N, C-alpha and C positions, 0 to 999 in steps of 0.2 A: 443214674448217671448225672454228672455235673455239667451244666451248660456253659455258655459264653460268659465272659466277664462283663459284657455290655448287653444286658437284656432289657433294653428300653426301646421306646418307640422309634427313635432315629435309626436304630440298628435295622429296623425293618426296611429301610430304604434300599439296602443292598439286595433285598429279595424282590423288589418291584422291577420286573424285567418284561421285555416284550416277547420273549420266547422262553420255553422251559429250559432251565439250566443256566441261563445267563445271569451273571452276578454271583454264582455259587463259588467262583474261585476265590471270593473274599473270605470264605469259611475254611476253618482248619479242621473241622470234624463235623460229623452228622449231628452230634449232640448240640453243638453250637448252632447249627442250622435249624434244628428242630425247635429249640427254645425261642429263637428269633422269629420263627414262623408263628408260634403261638402268640407272641407279643404283637406281631404284625396283625393277626386276626383281631386281637383285643383292641388295638388302637384304631384299626380301620372300622370295625363295627361300632365303636364308640363315636367315631366321626360321623358315620351314617345315621346314628341315632340322634344327632344334633338337629334340632328344628332350624329351618331356614337355610339349610345347605343348598347352594345353587345347583341347578340341573346338571351343568357340565361337571362340577366337582363331584356330585353324587354319582354320576355315570362312571367317572374315573375311579372313584373309591370302590364302587361295586365291582368293577373289572379287577382291581387289585385283590379284593376279597375273594372273588371267584377263583383267581389263579392261586392264591395262597391256600384256600381250602383244598384245591386239587393237589397241591404239593403235600399238604398234611395227609391226604388220603394215601399218597404214595408211601410216606413213612409209616403211617399207622398200619399198613399192610404187614409190617414186619415186627410189630410190637404188640404185647398184650395190654399194656397201659401206657399212654392212651391208645386204644386199638381201633379196630374197624367200626365197632358199634358207636364209639365216641365220634368218629369222623362223620358217620351217617347222621347222628343226632345234631351235629353242628350245621350240617346242610339244612336240616329242618328248621333249626333256630334262625338261620340266615333268611328264611322266607317268612318268619313269623315275628321275631323280636330281636332287633340288632342289639339292644341293651342287654338282653339275657345272653346272647351270644358273646358279647364282650366280657361279661362277668364270668362265663364258663371258661373261655379261653384264658383269661387272666388267672383263674384259679388253677387251671392245669399248668400254666407257665410257672406260677409260684411253686407248685408242687414239684416240678422238675428241678427248679433251682435249689429247693430244700431237700432233694432226694426223698420226698414224701409221695409215694404212689397214690394217685387218685383213682379210686375204683370205678369200673365201668358203670356199676349201678348208681354211683353217686352222681354221674353225669346224665345217664340215659333213663334212670328210673327203672331199668330192667335188671334182672339177676345176671351177674357176670360170671357165675360159675366158680366163685372162690370156694375154698374148702369149707367155709362156714360164713355166717352173716357178719362176722367181725370186720370192721373197717380196717383196711391195710395199715393205716397209721397206728391203730390200736393193737394190732397183732405183732408181737415181738419176734415171732418165728422168722427166720430168714426166708425170703421169697426169691423165686427164680422163674424163668420161662423154659418150657420144653418145646422144641421145634419139631413139628410133625411134617415130614416131607412125603407127600403122596398125592396122586391125582384123584381127589375125592369129589364125589357128587355132593350136593348140598345135604341130601339125606344122610349120606355116609358120614360127612363131617359132624352133623348134629348127633348121630348115634355114637360115634367114637368119643366125642367130647362128653356126652352124657354118661357113657360107661366109665370113663376115667374119673369123672367127678363123683360118681356113685361109690367108688371104692376108697375115697379119701376119708380120713378120720381126724378127729380133733387132736388125738394123741400123736399124729405124725410130727416128726421133728421139723419138717420143712413144709412150706406151701409153694405150690407151683401153678402156673397158668399155661394154657396151650396157645401156641401160634401155629397155624397150618399154612403151608405153602405148597403149590402144585408142581414146582419145577426145580431142576438142577440149578438154574441161574438164581431163582428166588432163594434157594437154600444157601447158596454162596453169598448172596447179598445179606441175608438175615444174620448169619454168624459173624459177618464183618461189622454190621452197624448196630446190632442189638447185643450189648455185652451182658445182658441178664440171662442169655441162653446158657444153660448148664448141661443140657442133654438134648440129643437129636434122635428122633425115632424115624426110621426110614422104611417105606414100603416101595419095592423096586419098580412100581408102575409109574413113577413120577415122569413128568415131561422133561424135555431138554431146555426149551426156551421159556422166557417169562412173558406173560401177557400184560405186565405192568410197564408203563412208559418210564424208563429209568433215566431219562435225559437229565433229570434234576440231580442225579448222583454221579454223573459221568466224570466229574473232577474229584470226587471224594471216594469212589469205590472202583478198584481196578476191574476191567472187563472179565467176565467169567463165561464159561460155556465149554462144551466139548463137541466138536463137529461130527463125530462118529457115534455119539451116544445112542442115537435111535436104532443103530444096527447091532447093539450089544445085547448079550443075554442078561437075564435078571441079575445073576451073580456079578457079571462084569460091570453093570450099571451101578450096583450097590457099592462095589469096590472103588469105582472112580469117584463117586460122591464122598465115600468115607475118606479117601486120600485128600480130597479137596478140603474137607472140614478139618482133618488132622493138620494139614499144612498151615491153616490159619489159626485154629483153636485146638491145639493138641491136648488141652486139659479137659475138654468136654467129653461126656460119655456118649457112645454111639450104640444104638439098639436097632436091630433089624426085625421087622414084622412082615410076615407073608401069610397068604391065605391057604397055601398048600405046599407040600414037598419041602418042609423046612429042614428035614434031616439032610437032604441032598444040598440045599442051599447053604446050610451051616458049614458043610464040608468044603464048599466052593469058596466061600468068602474068607475062610481062614481066621486070622487074628485081627482083621480089620474092624470087627464089631465086638463090643463087650458082651452082647447077649443076642440070642435069636428067639423069637416068639411066634406062636401060631395066633393069628389075630382073633379067631373066634373063641379061643379057649383061655388065653393067658392074660386077660386084662389086669387082674389082681397082681399076678406075678410081675407084669410090666410096671405097674405102679410101684410095687415094693422095690423092684430093681432100680427104678429111677431114683427113689429116695436113698437106697443103699449106695448107689454110685456117688451121689453127692455126699452122703455120710462118710464114705471112704476118704474123700478129700478133706472133709471137715475134721477128721480124726487128728488129735494131737497127743500122741502116746506119752511123751515125756511131760508136757505141760499138764496133762490130765493126771499123771502119776504124782506130780508135785502138788497139785491141788488136793488129791486124796491124802497125801502125806501131811499136808498142812492142817487138815481137818481132824487128824487123829491125835488123841492125847499121847504124849511121849515124855519119858524121863530122860534128861540129857546127862550122860556120864562120860562124855568125850569132849573133843575140842569145841570151840565156838560158844563162848558164854552168851553171845548175841542170839543164838538159836532159841526159838520160841519167844524171843523178846525178853528173856529173863533178866539180863543185865541192864536193860533199858527201861522197861515199863515201871519197875519199882524204884528207879533212881530219882531222887529229887533234883538232880543236877542235869540229867540228859534226857529226861522224858520227852522233851520237845522234839527230839529226833523221831520218836514214835508218832507224835502229833503230825509231823511233816510227812513221813513216809507211809504211815499207816501200819497196822499190826501185821497184815498179811505177809509183807516182805520178810518179817522176822520169823513168822510161823513157817515160812518156806526155806529158811536158812538151816542147812544141816551139813555135816560131813559124812552122813551115812550114804551107803550105796545099796543097801538092802531095803526091805520094806516097800517094794514096788518101784524103787528108784534104780539107778544103774551106774556103772562106772564108765566115764568117758574114755579112759585108757584101754579098757577091755570090755566094750559094750556087748551085752548079750540080751538085754531086755528092751526097756522103753527107749533108751537112747539109740540103740541099734535100729529099732523100728522107725524112729523119727528120722534118722539119717537115710534109711531106705526110702521113706516117703519123699524126702528132699531130693534124692537122686532121681526119682521118677518125675518130680515136678520140674527139675532143671535139666532134664534130658541127659543125665549122666549115668554111667554104669555104677559108679560108687560116689558117695558124698561123705565128707567128714566135717563135723562141726569144730570150729576153732573159737576159743573164748578170749584170745589175746590179740585179736585183730589180724588183718591181712599181712602185716609185717611178719608175724609169726608164721602164717600160712606160707608165705614165700620162702622162708627159711626151711620149713619142713620139706617142701617139694624139692628145693635145690639140694639139700643134704641127702635126700632119698635117691636122687638121680645122678648126682655128680660125685666122682671120685677125685682125689688129689691128682692134678696133672691133666685132667680132662679139659678140653677147650669148650668154653661157653660163649656164645654170641649174645651180647647184652645190649639192650637199648640204653644208650649213654644217658638219656634224660629220664630214666625210670626212677621209681621211688627208691629212697636210700636203702630200704630193706634188701633190695636185690644186690646192691654193692656189698653190703656187709655179709650177705649170704655167700657171696663168692669168696670173701675172706675166710669165712668159717669152713667152706668146703675145700679150700685150697685149689680152686680151679685156675686155669690159665684163661684170662678174660680177654676177649676180642670185642672192643666197643664198636657199636654201630651208630653212626651219626644220623639224626633226623634232618630233614630240610629245615632251614631256619626262616622265621618270619621276623626279620629285623625291625620292621616298622612298629611292632608291638612287643618286642623283646620276648618272643615266644619261639619254642621249637614245635614243629609239626610231628610227623611220623617218619618212619624209615622207608624209603622207596624200595619196592621189591627188587628192582634192578641192583641196588647196592647189596641187598642180602644175598642175591644170587652170585654177584661178583665175589663176595667174601667166601662163599662155599666153594665156588669154582677155583679160587686161589688155593684153598686148602687141598682140594683134589689134585690140582696141578703140582703142588709141592709134596704130595704123598702123605699128607697128615689128616686127610678127611676122616679117617677112622678115629681120630682123637676128639673130633667134634661130637659132643654128647647132647647138647641142649641149646635151644635158642629161647631167649626171654624177651617178650614184647608186651607193651602196655596198650590195652584196647578196652575202652577208648582212652585217649590221652586226657590229661587234666582239662585241656581246653576244648575237648569234644571232637577231636579228629579220630575217625573210626576206620580201621583196616578192612580190606576184603579178606577175611580170615581164610575162607576156603581156597582162594587163589594163592595166598601166601603158602599155605600148607601143601597144596598140590605141587607147586613149582619147586619148593624146597625139597620135598620128598622125591622129586625126580632126580635130584642130585645126590641126596643122602636118604635112602629109603627108610631108615630107622631113626631119623632125627626126632628128638623129643621136643615138644612145644610147651612152654609155660606162658600162658596168656594171663597177664595181670588184668583182671576185670574188676578191680576194686570199685570203680565208678560205673559199672555196667551190669550189675546183677538184675536190674529191672528189665533189661533188653530181651530176656527170654519170653516176656509176656506181651510182646507186640510183634505182629507178623512181619513187619518190615525190618525192625531191629534184629529179630531173632536170627535171621540168616547170617548175620555178621558176629555171632557169638561162637565161642570155641566148641561147646558141646554140640550145637546144631550143625556146625561145619563138619565136625568129626563124624557125626552120625551119617550125614549125607555122603561124605567121602567113602565111608565103610560100605554103604549100600552101592554106590556107584562103581567102586573098584572091583566089586564082586560079580559084576554082570558080564555076560558074553558080549554085549554091545561095547562096553568099555575095552574089553580085550582086543576087539577088532580095531577100535579107535587107536589104541596104543600101538598096535602093529603098524598101522599106517604112519603114525607119528614117528616111530623108531626109524622107519625107512626115510622119512623126510629130513630128519636131523642128522642122519649118518654123515660123518665127515665134517660137521660144522665146527668152527673154532669157538673158543670160549666167548669171544666178542659177539659172535653170531648167536650163540645160545643165550646170551644176556638179553637179546631182543626177541627171542622166540618163546612163546608160551610153551612150557614144558609139562610133560606128563610122566608120572612114575610107572615103573614096571609092576603090573598087578601081582606077579609072582614073588616080588621082593618087598613090596611096600608094607609098612606096619604103621597103623594109626596110633600115635601115642601123644595124647593131648591132656593137659592139666589146666584148669582155670581156678584162680583164686579170686574170691569175691568178698568185698566188704558189705555184707548184707545190711549192716547198720547205716551205711552211707546212703543207700538208695531205696531200701525196703524197710519193712518194720522189724526192728531188732534193737535191743539195748546196745549201748556203746561197746565196741570191740567184738561184737558178734559177727563172725565171718564163716565162710564155707570153702572147702576145697572140693572141686568136682573133677572126676577122673573118667577119661575114656582112653584106656591104654590096652592095646591088644596083648601086650607082654607083661601086664601088671602081675598076674599070679606067678609067671615064670621067672621074671627078672627083677621086679621092683617091690613086691608086696612086703617082703621081710624087711628090706631097708626102709621102706616107707613107715612101717610100724615102729622101727627103731628111732627114726627121725621124729615121728609123732611123739613118742615117749620122751625124747630129748627136750622138746620145746613146749610140751603141754604140762601145765600144772597138775599136781596130784590133788589140788583143791580147786577145781574149776568152779566158776560162778554159775550156780544152778539157775539163777534168774536169767542170765544171758542165754543159756541153753534152752530154757523154756520159751524165751522170746524168739529164738530161731525157729522153734517148732511152730509157734503161733504165726510167725511171719510167713512160713511156708504154707500154712493153711490159707492165709489171706490171699496170697498171689495165685494159688490154684483156683480160688473161687471168685476173686474180683480183681486179679492182677491186670487182666486185659482192660477192664473198665478204668482202673486207676491210672494205668500208663497212657491210655487215650486222653484222659483228662490232663495228665502231666504235660503231654505234648501240646494239647490245646491251649493251656495256660501260658506255656512258653511262647507259642506263636501269637497269642493275644498281646503279650507283653512286647514282643518285637513289633507288632503292627501298631500298637498305640504310640510307641516312641517314634516310629517312622512317620506317622500321620499327624502328630501334634506339632504345629509350627515352631513353638518355643522349644520343645524338647529336641526337635530335629536340629535346631540351631546349635545346641551345646552337646548333644549326645548322638552317637550313631552306633547301632548294633552291627557288629561285624558279621559278614555273610560267608558263604563257602568260598567265594572268589577272593576274599581277604585272607583267609586262613589256609587255603589249599591252592597251590599253583595250577594253572590251566592244564599243564601236561598230565596231571593226575585226575582230571575231570572231563573225560571225553563226552559225557552227556551234555556238558556245556552251559547249563543254566547257572546264572550267577548265584541264586539262592533257591534251589529246588523246593525246599520246605515252604517257601512263600508261595509257590505255585500250586499248592494243594497236595493232599495225600497221594493222589495218583502219580503226580510228577515226582514226589519224593520216592515212591516205590520204584519208579523207572530209574532214577539216578542211582539209588542204592543197589540196583541190579548190575550196573556197568562201571561205575567210577572206582578207581583204585582206592581213593580216600573220599569219605563223605563227612559231613558235619552233623553232629548230634544237635538237633534244634533246641533241646532242653538246656544246652550250655549257652547262655545269653551273655556274650562278651560285649560290654559297652565301652566304646572309645570315648574318652573324656578330655582330650587335649584342649578343646575349645573352652573348657572351664578355667584353664590356667592352673588347675590343681593336679598334683601328681597322684597316682593311684593309691599309695599308702595313706596319704593325708586324707584323700576323699573317703577311703574306707573307714578310717578311725574317727576323724573329726566330723565329717558331714553325715555319713550314714549311721555309724554306731552311736556316737555321743549325742547327736542332735535328733536323730529319727529312730533310734533303737533298731536299726536294720543290720543284720549280719550277712556278709557276703564272704565267699570262700577264698578268693584269690585275686591278687592285683598284679599288674605290671606297672611300668612307669606311667603309662597313659591309658590303662584299661582297668576295669573292674569286672569280675565274673559273677553273674547271678545265675543260679541254677534252680530249676523247678524239679520237684520230686513228687512221689505219690502222696505226700502230706501237704503239699502246697495248696493253699486255698485262694479263692477269688479275692477275699479280703486282703490277704498278704500281697497279691499282685497289685491291687488297688493302692495299698499303702506305699509300696515301692514307687509306683507312678506318682502318687501325691508328693512323695519326698523329692523325686527328681524335678517335678514341676516347681516345688518350693525353692529348691536350689537354683533352678534356672531363673525364676522370678527375681530372686535376690541378686543373681549375677547381672540380670538385665537392668535392675534398678541401680546397682553399684556402678556399672559401666556408664550408665547415663549421667552419673554425677562426676565422672572422672575428668580431669584436665587433659588436654592433648598429650602432655608428656606421660601421664599415668596410663592413658589408653595405648600409647605406643609401647610402654613397658609391659602392659598386659598382653598385647598382641605378640610381642617378642617371646614372652613366657609360653603362650599357647603354641606359637610356632616351634619353639624349642622342644616342647613335649611331643609335638606331632612329627618332627623331622630329625631331630638331633639324637640319633641312636647309634651306639657303636655296634658294628656287626657282631652277631653272636659267634663265639669261637667254636670250631670243631674240636674234637679230641685230638690232641697233638700226637703223642706216642708215648709208650713206655720206654724208659731208658734201657739201653742195651743190656745193662746188668740184670734186668728183670725179664728180658725177652727169652722165650723158649728157643727161638732161632734168630739171633740178632741180625743175620744176613739175609733172611728170607723176607718175602713180601707179606706173609701172614704176620700180623702185628700183635699177637696175643702176649700178655704179660702175667707174671706171677705176682699178683697184688698182695697175696698173703705174706710173702717174704718181706716185701717192703713195709707192710703194716707192722709186723713184729720187729723189724729192724728199728723202727722208730721208738721202741720201748727203751732203747739204749741211748742215754743222754749224750754220750761221747760221739755218737754217730750223727748227731743232728745239730743244727744251729738255726738261729732266726736271722732273716735278712729282710730289709725294708723293700718296698716296691721299687724304689729307685735303684737299689743295689741289684735286685733281681733283674731289672731292665738292663743295667750296665753289663752284667754277665751274659745275658742273652744276646745283646748286641755285639759282644766280643766273641760270640761263638762258644761260650762255656756252658755246659749243661747245668741247669738249675732244676732239681728234682724234688717234688713235693714229698714230704714224709707222712702227711695225713690228708684226710678229706677236707676240701675247702668248698663250702656250700653257701652261696648267697641266696637270701630270700627277698624278693623273687630273683631268679626263676625257680629256686627250690630244689635243685639237684646239684651234685658235685661238679664244679668247674675244674677241680683238680682232685685226683685220687692218689693214694700212695704209690710211688714208683713212676708217676707221670712227669714228663718234662714240661717246664714252663715254655710258653711261646709268646711272641710279640702280640699276637691277637688276644691271647688270654690276659696279658697285662693291660692292653688297651681297654678291654672290656671291664676289667676290675677297677681300673682307674676312673672309668666313666660312670660307674654305679653310684647312685645316690641313696641306696638302701643302707640302713644302719645295722641290719641283721646279717652278719656273715659268719657262719660257723666255721671254725678252723683258722680264722685270721685274727691275730692280735693287733689291734690298732696301735699299740705302743711298740711292740717288738717286731711286728711284721709277720712274714710267712715262715713256717717251720719246714726246713729243707734238710736234705742229707749233705753232710760235709763231703768234699771231693774224695777224701781218702776212703770213705765208706763205700763209694761206688767202684773204687779200684779193686778192692777185695783181694783175693788170692792170685796165684800165678796165672790162673785161667781167666782172669778178668771179671770173675763173678763174686759178688759180695758174700762174705761168710753167712751162712744161713742160720738164723737163730732158732732155738727150740721154742716151745710154746710160751716160755717166760721171757723171751727176748734175749736169751744168752746164746753165745756162739755154739753151734752144733754142726754135726756132719749129717749128710743125707737130707732128704726132703722132710719138711714139717707137715 
C-alpha cells in the first residue's frame, strides 16, 4: 500500500493527541496514518536517544512514544506485515534501546513507502511463517493476506497457522500470510483497512464485538456490527458476515470452515461462500482452494493466448507485413521503430483469429472468456470489449436500443458521441439541461426533479410510450456524481421499462471502492433487482401507491416515487473508457450490460450494432490490455483506488494549507460545484472531513463530488485557464492537465498517479506563485491596479451559461406540445444541401433574433471549453447563446467560421411544404419523402 505524500517528522505532529483518535481527522486514509505513525516512532525514539535531553522533554517524548506504539498495535492487529509480533518487538526495544527502535521504525516506514514488505523475521528475529525462508523483497511471487475469522484460543490459532504453513510449497504460484481476528467487527475493519486481503476464511463461532479500542479509526472506518448477531444460528451468522464482506470487497473469496455438520451448513449458507470445508480434514484442500481462487482472478485468457501465439514460429501469408516484425527488423530505414517499441509488439501482431486466438465480432474462445471475467469483475451480466473508445461504445448502445422516431432524453452537456449517435439513430432528441455553475463556466448535472418533469410531460401528452432511452453522464467531467439508484428508481416509477445509458467514461475505477461503488450503474442495477423482488418491497409499494393516489404532476415532482414491482424492468447499460482511469492502452473501453430484456428484446440488435461499429481488424494489443487491466483491478483495484483518493486529498490539503499557494490558488469544494439544495448532508466538503464523513454524504446527497477531480481556481494569478495550462504547466513544467475553463484548471489523480507526480505539481504551483509574488512586488501602482482588474475580471465577469433554447418548429414532432423533442437527423442532413444554408455573422444573427426572426443552426457549434455543443442542427439561436458566444475568449470553436460566421438554414428551407415541414432529405441530403 502506498502511504502519505508527507512522510516526515513534522507529519507526526498531527498524531500527537491527548486522547485516542484526536487529530486523525487530518488523515485521508489508514495507509497515510499508518506511515506517519511509523515515522513518528522513528523521530520520537531518535529524540529520546539524544544525550542531554531535559527531564520534562524526555517525559513528554516518552508519553508521545507510548501513545504512538499503542496506535501501531491497533493497526498491526489487522495486518500481517508489519503485524502483531513486530508491534510486540517494538515495545521491547522501547525499554532497551531507543536508537535501535528508531532504526527499526524507519526501516518499516521506508518499506511501506516503497511497497517493499518487511518480513516479521527481519524485525523480530523469529520465524514469521512465510512459505520459505526467502526475503519478501527477493520473492517475485505475488503476496497477499488471508483473513481468518474465528474465536480461537491461543493454542488453536497456533495449530491452524502451523497446519496451513505445513502444506505450502515452493512451487505455489502465490505466497500468503495469515491474519486472525476473533469478531464480526474486527473482520469488517480488516477488509476495509487491509487491501492485501484476498481471501476470508470464516468459522461461525466468531464473536460480535471487538476487544480492540477502535477510537483511533472512528473517522476513517464506518461503524460496523450487528445488534442481533448473538442470537443467530451458525448459518445465519456466517451469511451476515459474508454479506458484510461482499458489500465492501466483492472481489475477495469467501470460504467457510466448520468442525461438524458441514453438509447441513453448506445447504443453509447457499451461494454466499465459495467453498465449505471440514476443519479437521481439509487443510490441504483449503490451501489449494485459496490459491485457486486468487488464480481464477489472476487468469488473463486473451492476454495469455496472445503470449503463446507470439512465442510460436509462424509463416505469414496473409495481411500485415508488420506481423512478426518482418517488414521492420530487416529494414535499414525503419528498424529504429523496433528499437523503440521492442520486438514483442510485432510478434503479437496478427490478423489471425485461430491458433488459440479469437474473433472479437463472434467470440467463442479466449475473448469470450476474457469478457465473461470482466463482467464478473465489474458486476455486469454481460461485458463487451471495445477497441475504438467509448465514443464507439455509446454509438453501439444507442443504435441497438433506439429506432427512428423514438424519443431519447439526452444530457445536453454530454460527450459529442451521444449527439452524433442520435443523428445516426434518427431519434427525436429531448435535451435535458444541467444546473449551471456560471462563476467557473461549468455545468453540473441534471436535477432529478427536471428529469421527472420531462417524463411526466410526455405521460400527460400521451407520448410516454415513445420515450425509449435516457442518456446521462456519471460522473461528469468536473466530478459531479449522480445518485444512480435514486434516479433509476424514480424514473422507473413513471416509465417502468425505461432504458438507462450511463456514460461512465471517467468512472470505471469507481467499482473498486466501497463508497464510490454504490453510485455506479451496475451496482445500482443489481441492488434494485434484488430489492424489487422482495416481499418487503411489495408491501412498501402498496403503501406508497395509496399515498400518491390522486396526486397532481406537480406533487409527484416533489414526492419520492417507487415503481410497480409487477411492471418494472431493470435495463441499464454503462459505457466506460477503461483507458482513462484504469490500466489499458488508448481507446480500450468496455460496455457493461444489466438488462432484464436483453435476450428477448435487445440482443440481436445489439450484435448488429456491434458489427456495424467494430472493426474487423481490432487491435489485439488493446484487447490484451483490457484483459490485464481487469486482472489488476480484481487483485489490487481496492488498494490502488484508496491510494488515488488519498493522493487527491493530499494535493487538496497541501494547497489549502500553504500560505503562498492559498493566496493564488483555491481548490473548489462541493459547496462551489453543487448547490445547497442538492446537498442535504450539508458539509461544505465532506471529503475533507474524512472517509466516514464522505461515506455518510454519499449516502444521502443527490449529487456529490468525486475528490479525485481537483479543480483549481486560478483567478488570483491573472492568467486565464488555457494560457495557464499551455504556457505555465505544459511548456515550463512539463505537466499535463485535462481540462480548463476561463478561471480553472482540472487536475485528476488516477491509479497510476505517484507521490512524485503530486510533489512535482505542488512544486510547479509554488514556483508560479513565487514568480507572481516577486513580479507584483516590482509593479508600479498602475500595473498593480491593472493586474487586480484582470484578476477580478477572471473571478467575476462571466456570461451566464445558456440553457438549450429549443428546436425550430419545423423539426419538432409536435410543434404545439410542451414536449420539446426534435428530429436532429433531418436537420443534420438538410445541411448537406448548400442552397438550404447560408452563413451569418454574429451581429446579423443578433439582429434577426432581436427582430423576432428564427435563426436556426445547420450544424453543431462546440466551443472548447466547455467542450459540448452550444448549438445543434435544428436548434434556434437565442439572445443568451449569442451573449455567451460573444463573451468567450477561447480560440477553439468547432462549427464556427471566424470569417464567415455561423452556418444557418435559409428561411425558405424552414418553410418547406404546405404542411410547414421542411422537405426531408434522403441519406445523401437529397429531397425525399418519408422518414430517413
